[in-house]
Structure formats: structure tokens, C-alpha cells
C-alpha positions as CSV (number, residue, x, y, z in Angstrom):
1,M,-124.9,57.2,-216.3
2,E,-127.2,54.8,-217.9
3,N,-130.6,57.1,-217.2
4,E,-129.2,60.4,-217.3
5,L,-131.2,62.5,-219.3
6,R,-130.2,63.7,-222.6
7,I,-131.8,66.5,-224.5
8,I,-130.6,68.1,-227.8
9,I,-132.3,71.9,-228.0
10,S,-131.7,73.4,-231.1
11,G,-132.6,76.8,-233.0
12,G,-132.1,80.8,-232.3
13,G,-131.3,83.2,-234.7
14,T,-132.5,85.9,-232.3
15,G,-133.2,87.0,-229.0
16,G,-136.6,86.3,-229.0
17,H,-135.9,82.6,-229.8
18,I,-132.7,82.3,-227.6
19,F,-134.3,83.6,-224.4
20,P,-136.8,81.1,-224.2
21,A,-134.6,78.4,-225.3
22,V,-132.4,79.1,-222.3
23,S,-135.4,79.7,-220.2
24,I,-136.7,76.0,-221.0
25,A,-132.8,74.3,-220.8
26,N,-133.0,76.4,-217.0
27,A,-136.7,74.5,-215.9
28,I,-135.3,71.4,-217.3
29,K,-132.4,71.8,-214.9
30,A,-133.9,72.8,-212.2
31,K,-136.3,70.1,-212.2
32,R,-133.5,67.4,-213.4
33,P,-130.1,68.3,-212.4
34,D,-128.9,65.1,-213.9
35,A,-130.4,66.6,-217.7
36,K,-127.2,66.8,-219.9
37,I,-128.2,69.7,-222.3
38,L,-126.9,70.0,-225.9
39,F,-128.0,73.4,-227.7
40,I,-127.4,73.1,-231.6
41,G,-127.3,76.3,-233.6
42,A,-126.3,78.1,-236.7
43,L,-122.8,79.6,-237.2
44,G,-122.9,83.5,-237.1
45,R,-125.8,83.9,-235.6
46,M,-126.6,85.5,-232.1
47,E,-127.4,81.7,-230.4
48,M,-123.4,80.7,-230.4
49,Q,-122.8,83.7,-227.8
50,R,-125.3,83.9,-225.7
51,V,-126.1,80.2,-225.3
52,P,-122.0,79.7,-223.6
53,A,-122.8,82.8,-221.8
54,A,-125.9,81.0,-220.1
55,G,-123.4,78.3,-219.4
56,Y,-124.4,75.7,-221.9
57,E,-122.7,73.5,-224.7
58,I,-123.5,74.6,-228.2
59,K,-122.4,73.2,-231.7
60,G,-122.9,75.0,-234.9
61,L,-124.1,74.4,-238.3
62,P,-123.2,76.2,-241.6
63,I,-126.8,76.4,-242.5
64,C,-128.2,79.8,-243.6
65,G,-131.8,81.0,-245.0
66,F,-132.2,81.3,-248.8
67,D,-131.5,84.3,-250.5
68,R,-134.4,85.8,-252.7
69,K,-133.1,88.3,-254.3
70,N,-129.8,86.5,-255.6
71,L,-130.9,83.0,-256.9
72,L,-127.5,81.6,-258.0
73,K,-126.7,82.2,-254.1
74,N,-129.1,79.8,-253.3
75,I,-126.2,76.8,-255.0
76,K,-124.0,77.5,-251.8
77,V,-127.2,77.4,-249.3
78,L,-128.2,74.3,-250.9
79,Y,-124.8,72.8,-250.1
80,K,-124.7,74.2,-246.6
81,I,-128.0,72.5,-245.8
82,W,-126.4,69.4,-247.0
83,K,-123.3,69.7,-244.8
84,S,-125.3,70.8,-242.1
85,Q,-127.5,67.6,-242.3
86,R,-124.7,65.4,-242.5
87,M,-123.1,67.3,-239.4
88,A,-126.7,66.8,-237.4
89,K,-126.4,63.5,-238.0
90,K,-122.9,63.2,-236.6
91,I,-124.0,65.2,-233.5
92,V,-126.8,63.1,-232.6
93,N,-125.4,59.8,-233.5
94,E,-122.8,60.8,-230.6
95,F,-125.2,62.6,-228.2
96,K,-127.9,60.3,-228.2
97,P,-130.5,62.4,-227.0
98,M,-133.8,61.0,-225.5
99,V,-135.8,64.2,-226.9
100,A,-135.1,66.9,-228.9
101,V,-136.5,70.9,-228.9
102,G,-136.7,73.0,-231.6
103,V,-137.4,76.8,-230.8
104,G,-137.7,78.0,-234.7
105,G,-134.9,79.0,-236.2
106,Y,-132.3,77.7,-239.2
107,A,-130.5,75.0,-237.3
108,S,-133.7,73.3,-235.9
109,G,-134.8,72.2,-239.4
110,P,-131.8,69.7,-240.1
111,T,-131.8,68.6,-236.2
112,L,-135.3,67.7,-235.9
113,N,-135.3,66.2,-239.2
114,V,-132.7,63.5,-238.1
115,C,-134.4,63.1,-234.5
116,A,-137.5,62.7,-236.1
117,S,-135.9,60.0,-238.6
118,K,-134.1,58.0,-235.8
119,G,-137.5,57.6,-233.8
120,I,-136.7,60.4,-231.2
121,P,-139.4,62.5,-229.9
122,C,-139.7,65.5,-230.8
123,L,-141.2,68.9,-229.3
124,L,-141.2,72.2,-230.7
125,Q,-141.9,75.7,-229.3
126,E,-143.5,78.4,-231.5
127,Q,-143.5,81.8,-230.2
128,N,-145.4,84.0,-232.9
129,S,-149.2,83.9,-233.6
130,Y,-148.0,82.9,-237.2
131,A,-145.8,79.6,-237.6
132,G,-142.5,80.0,-238.9
133,V,-141.5,78.2,-242.2
134,T,-139.0,75.6,-240.1
135,N,-141.9,74.8,-237.5
136,K,-144.7,74.6,-239.9
137,I,-142.3,71.8,-241.8
138,L,-141.4,69.8,-238.7
139,A,-144.9,69.8,-237.4
140,K,-146.1,66.5,-238.6
141,K,-142.7,64.9,-237.2
142,A,-143.2,66.5,-234.3
143,S,-145.1,64.9,-230.9
144,K,-146.1,68.4,-229.2
145,I,-146.3,71.6,-230.3
146,C,-146.3,74.4,-227.6
147,V,-147.6,77.4,-228.9
148,A,-148.6,80.8,-227.2
149,Y,-151.5,81.9,-228.9
150,D,-154.8,81.0,-229.9
151,N,-155.8,79.5,-233.6
152,M,-152.6,78.0,-234.3
153,E,-154.7,74.8,-235.4
154,R,-154.1,76.5,-238.9
155,F,-150.5,75.7,-239.1
156,F,-150.4,72.7,-236.8
157,P,-152.0,69.5,-236.2
158,A,-154.7,70.4,-233.2
159,D,-154.1,67.2,-231.1
160,H,-150.3,68.2,-230.9
161,I,-151.0,71.7,-229.4
162,I,-150.4,72.7,-226.1
163,K,-151.0,76.1,-225.0
164,T,-147.9,77.1,-222.9
165,G,-147.2,80.8,-223.4
166,N,-143.8,82.1,-224.2
167,P,-140.7,81.3,-221.6
168,V,-139.0,84.9,-220.8
169,R,-136.1,86.3,-219.2
170,Q,-136.2,85.6,-215.2
171,N,-134.1,88.9,-214.3
172,V,-137.6,90.7,-216.0
173,L,-139.8,88.9,-213.5
174,N,-137.7,89.4,-210.5
175,S,-137.2,92.8,-210.3
176,E,-137.9,93.9,-206.8
177,M,-137.2,97.9,-207.7
178,T,-139.9,100.1,-207.0
179,P,-140.4,102.7,-210.1
180,A,-138.9,105.4,-208.1
181,E,-136.0,103.6,-207.1
182,A,-135.5,102.1,-211.0
183,R,-136.0,105.6,-212.4
184,K,-133.2,106.7,-209.7
185,K,-130.5,104.3,-211.2
186,F,-131.0,105.6,-214.8
187,G,-130.2,109.3,-213.2
188,L,-134.1,110.3,-213.7
189,D,-136.5,112.3,-211.8
190,P,-138.0,109.3,-209.4
191,E,-141.5,111.2,-209.7
192,K,-141.7,112.2,-213.3
193,K,-143.6,110.1,-216.3
194,T,-141.1,108.1,-218.2
195,I,-141.3,106.2,-221.4
196,L,-138.7,103.2,-222.3
197,L,-138.1,103.0,-226.2
198,V,-136.3,99.8,-227.1
199,G,-135.4,98.0,-230.1
200,G,-133.8,94.5,-229.6
201,S,-130.0,94.4,-228.9
202,L,-128.8,95.9,-232.5
203,G,-131.7,98.5,-232.1
204,A,-134.7,100.0,-234.7
205,R,-134.1,102.2,-237.3
206,T,-137.2,103.3,-237.3
207,I,-138.0,104.0,-233.4
208,N,-134.6,105.6,-233.4
209,E,-135.7,108.1,-236.2
210,S,-138.5,109.1,-234.6
211,V,-136.9,110.1,-231.7
212,L,-134.6,112.2,-233.5
213,N,-136.8,114.1,-235.7
214,H,-138.9,115.1,-232.8
215,L,-136.4,116.1,-230.0
216,D,-138.3,119.4,-229.7
217,L,-141.5,117.5,-228.4
218,I,-139.0,115.6,-225.9
219,Q,-137.6,118.9,-225.1
220,N,-141.1,120.9,-224.4
221,S,-142.8,117.9,-222.4
222,D,-142.4,117.1,-218.9
223,I,-141.6,113.4,-219.8
224,Q,-138.6,111.6,-219.2
225,F,-137.2,109.1,-221.8
226,I,-135.0,106.3,-221.6
227,W,-133.7,105.3,-225.1
228,Q,-132.2,102.3,-226.0
229,T,-130.6,102.9,-229.6
230,G,-129.3,99.1,-229.8
231,K,-124.8,98.8,-230.8
232,Y,-125.7,99.5,-234.6
233,Y,-127.1,103.0,-234.4
234,S,-125.2,103.8,-231.3
235,A,-121.9,105.8,-232.6
236,A,-124.2,107.8,-235.3
237,I,-127.0,108.6,-232.6
238,Q,-124.3,109.5,-230.1
239,E,-122.5,112.1,-232.8
240,Q,-126.0,113.7,-233.6
241,M,-126.7,114.2,-230.2
242,K,-123.5,116.3,-229.4
243,G,-124.0,119.8,-227.8
244,K,-127.5,118.6,-227.3
245,E,-128.0,118.8,-223.2
246,M,-131.1,116.9,-222.5
247,P,-131.1,115.6,-219.3
248,Q,-134.8,114.0,-219.6
249,L,-133.4,111.9,-222.2
250,I,-131.2,108.8,-221.2
251,I,-129.3,107.4,-224.3
252,T,-127.7,104.1,-224.0
253,D,-126.6,101.5,-226.6
254,F,-127.8,98.6,-224.5
255,I,-130.0,97.6,-221.1
256,S,-128.1,94.7,-219.3
257,D,-131.0,95.1,-216.7
258,M,-134.3,95.2,-218.1
259,G,-136.3,94.5,-215.2
260,A,-135.6,97.6,-213.8
261,A,-136.0,99.6,-217.1
262,Y,-139.5,98.1,-217.4
263,Q,-140.0,98.8,-213.7
264,A,-138.8,102.2,-214.4
265,A,-141.2,102.8,-217.6
266,D,-145.0,104.1,-217.2
267,L,-145.1,103.1,-221.0
268,V,-143.0,101.1,-223.4
269,I,-142.0,101.6,-227.0
270,S,-140.9,98.3,-228.6
271,R,-141.0,95.8,-231.5
272,A,-143.6,93.2,-231.7
273,G,-141.2,90.3,-231.3
274,A,-143.0,87.4,-229.4
275,S,-140.8,87.3,-226.4
276,S,-140.8,91.1,-225.8
277,I,-144.4,90.6,-226.0
278,S,-145.0,87.8,-223.6
279,E,-142.6,90.1,-220.9
280,F,-145.1,92.9,-221.2
281,C,-148.2,90.5,-220.5
282,L,-146.6,88.8,-217.3
283,I,-145.6,92.6,-216.2
284,G,-148.8,94.0,-216.9
285,K,-146.6,96.7,-218.9
286,P,-148.7,99.4,-221.4
287,V,-147.0,99.3,-224.8
288,I,-146.6,100.8,-228.0
289,L,-145.6,98.0,-230.6
290,V,-144.0,99.0,-234.0
291,P,-143.9,95.9,-235.5
292,S,-140.8,95.2,-238.0
293,P,-141.6,94.7,-241.7
294,N,-138.2,93.2,-242.1
295,V,-139.5,89.8,-240.6
296,A,-141.0,86.6,-242.5
297,E,-144.4,86.6,-243.5
298,D,-145.2,89.9,-241.7
299,H,-145.7,88.0,-238.4
300,Q,-145.0,90.7,-235.9
301,T,-147.8,92.7,-237.0
302,K,-150.2,89.2,-236.8
303,N,-148.5,89.3,-232.9
304,A,-149.2,92.6,-232.1
305,M,-152.8,92.9,-233.7
306,A,-153.5,89.9,-231.7
307,L,-153.1,92.4,-228.5
308,V,-154.5,95.7,-230.1
309,N,-157.8,93.8,-231.0
310,K,-158.1,93.1,-227.3
311,D,-157.5,96.5,-226.5
312,A,-154.4,95.5,-225.1
313,A,-151.8,97.1,-226.8
314,L,-151.5,100.5,-229.2
315,Y,-150.4,99.7,-232.7
316,V,-148.0,101.9,-234.8
317,K,-147.4,101.1,-238.4
318,D,-143.6,101.4,-239.1
319,S,-143.8,103.7,-242.0
320,E,-145.7,106.1,-240.1
321,A,-144.1,105.5,-236.8
322,K,-141.5,108.6,-237.4
323,D,-144.1,111.0,-237.9
324,I,-146.8,109.7,-234.9
325,L,-145.2,107.6,-232.8
326,L,-143.6,110.0,-230.4
327,K,-146.7,112.3,-230.2
328,K,-148.8,109.5,-229.5
329,A,-146.4,107.8,-226.9
330,I,-146.6,111.4,-225.0
331,E,-150.2,111.5,-225.4
332,T,-150.6,107.8,-223.8
333,V,-148.5,108.3,-221.1
334,S,-150.3,111.1,-220.1
335,N,-153.5,109.7,-219.8
336,N,-153.7,108.1,-216.8
337,N,-156.9,106.0,-217.6
338,K,-155.7,105.0,-220.9
339,L,-152.5,103.3,-219.4
340,N,-154.7,101.6,-216.6
341,S,-156.7,99.8,-219.1
342,L,-154.1,98.9,-221.3
343,S,-152.1,97.4,-218.2
344,L,-155.5,95.4,-217.1
345,N,-155.9,93.8,-220.7
346,I,-152.6,92.9,-221.4
347,K,-152.1,91.2,-217.8
348,K,-155.1,89.0,-219.0
349,M,-153.0,87.9,-221.6
350,A,-150.6,86.5,-219.6
351,L,-149.7,82.7,-219.4
352,P,-147.1,82.4,-216.2
353,N,-144.9,79.4,-215.9
354,S,-144.6,78.6,-219.6
355,A,-140.8,77.5,-218.9
356,D,-141.9,74.8,-216.1
357,I,-144.9,73.6,-218.0
358,I,-142.5,72.9,-220.9
359,A,-140.1,71.2,-219.2
360,D,-142.4,69.1,-217.9
361,E,-143.7,68.0,-221.4
362,V,-139.9,67.5,-222.3
363,I,-139.2,65.4,-219.9
364,K,-142.6,63.5,-220.3
365,L,-141.2,62.6,-223.7
366,A,-137.5,61.9,-222.6
367,T,-138.8,59.0,-220.0
368,K,-141.8,57.6,-222.1
């Protein structure tokens, strides 16, 4: 079709980038069912599985990040960048997009560079309070930059910024379960206070060790726990928990229905990824954030502090979590005034309808 919208969405690497990207694609399709959307990702990264599972086509580039520890390996990295640039050019020439969307991550660099060089309008979506390297480099070539936090003119041209928030998973917002029903679904007492511990789909070592180091606190409290260990740590944790009967502790490697898990929880313990934070804001969920120290420019701590400075979340440093996290969580979940205050304050930071707002901007750029 001559007037068919053709849109490239590029980037990924983590769930935090992929979920918003898919949400934007879904919002575009809802508004313009004729839109043809092609994703471009990095081979070997999470998007190569998650995007097809969501019903979209994806092409992979062999790109990866620089190795800061072993500089000799970067000769291969430079070759991969060169090859990815050539592949991106071929994909763009064949697909002929009207607009390109970059959500951060390795693949968005070569993809949006090629699109910008051809005069194709580009839109960036920056999830974090501290802009990623790829988006900072691409900012000068972008027509619009959609952000979730204030003060992003530190990184981007102020006249190109739109504060939209981060798109989130719809099943998180659409859960119709009551807290009691959600707890029953997890095999827990529907009336007891419940804490949810999540470290992303792969898991978070520090959060897991915080539980393992303080099983006595769980045993001696009247609190229930849902513990998502992540697939990477699951087998080792199951081995360590053999012979320990703890009905108030539900252990699972992965939770497919996060909407139900959030409904079941009075308090969440989580890393401080931008996507997760956006979900907590929209559902008004009290949270203790344990930022990962293994991310570029410590951006998770900056994400967390944007909430902590407004009394909208609690913060525990990764290096201290193994000692104090569980005790702090049990104290917090037992304090109804604190829970209500956190819920009220985090909800004030919510930016609803992000995917729709970004989709409108994409369609505008595509049809100019």
C-alpha cells in the first residue's frame, strides 16, 4: 500500500528496553492497524526472543558493547560495528521506513545513524533519569526525544524533549484481582501482609543473598513472601532450600503474571530499572529499591534517588542490602502509615498513557 505506515523500532538488550518498545508498537497498531513495524535488535540479546513472542518481526545485528577490561577484544567490536552499520543500511534501504524509533541499546546506534543520514525522522525514548550513551550520541539527530524524568535538558536539546513517561506492560495495569484473590493464587493466606522480591527475569544476586542470609527473620515473622529468584540462580537456591519447610515463603524462578504478583504485595523489593519504577508509580505500589551497581554510569541509583528525594520510595545500597534489607522490609510492611505515605507519593509521580502519547508523536513524524 502506498500510504501504509512503515516504522522501524530499534534497541533493546534488557526487559526494561524491550517492554516499552513493544508497548509503543502495540499503541501504534491500535491507532493505525495498517502500520508495518520492523524491529532491529542485537543478535544474542533478549529482544531476539521477546519481540517475535509479541508478534513482531525482528532483524538482528551482530553489534555489542566495548570491552573496557580487555582492550584487544575491541578490534573485533569495531569490526562488528562496521558490519552492523552495513547491515542496517541494507535493511533500511529495503524496508523504506517513514520514521525510526530508538529505545536505547546497542542496535539503535547504527540503525538510527543510517536513518538520520537518509533524512528519515528519528524519535528517541530515554527511560532513565541519566541518559544512556547511545541516546546521548543520537540526540542531535533526533526530531523528538521522549523522557520520563525532569531535568533531561542536561543531556538533550531542550526544544526536542517531551515528558511522556515510560510505557509499561498492560497486564500489570489491567489486573482485576483483589489483593486477597492474588495471594490465594500464590497459595498464601489472603489476609496476611505480603512482600514481593523481584530481581528481573535473570534475578539479582544481592536480593537473593539478602533472603538466604536471613531466613530466620522470615521464619519468625508473621509476614508472607513471594520470592522471584530469576532463572540464573534458581537451581542453586532450590538446592539450598532443600529440607527447609517455610509455607510463608513462595519461591519461583519466574513470574508470568506480574499484575497478580503486584496485587498480592503490600511492599515490593526491586532493582531500580526505569520500566519497573514506572510500573510502581502507575499502580501506587510501596517499594524498597536496591539499585544494581553493574549498570552504565550507575543510572539505577539516579533513578532511585529521583523517587527517594520525594519520599516516594525507600533505598538500600547494594553493598549494604545483605545485612539490612530484609529487616528494613519487615519493619516497613508492618507500618501502615509508612505504606500509605509511600503509596500516595509514588502515585503522584505517575505519567499515564505514555505509549499512546509516544505513538501519536511517531505517527505525526511519519505523516509530516
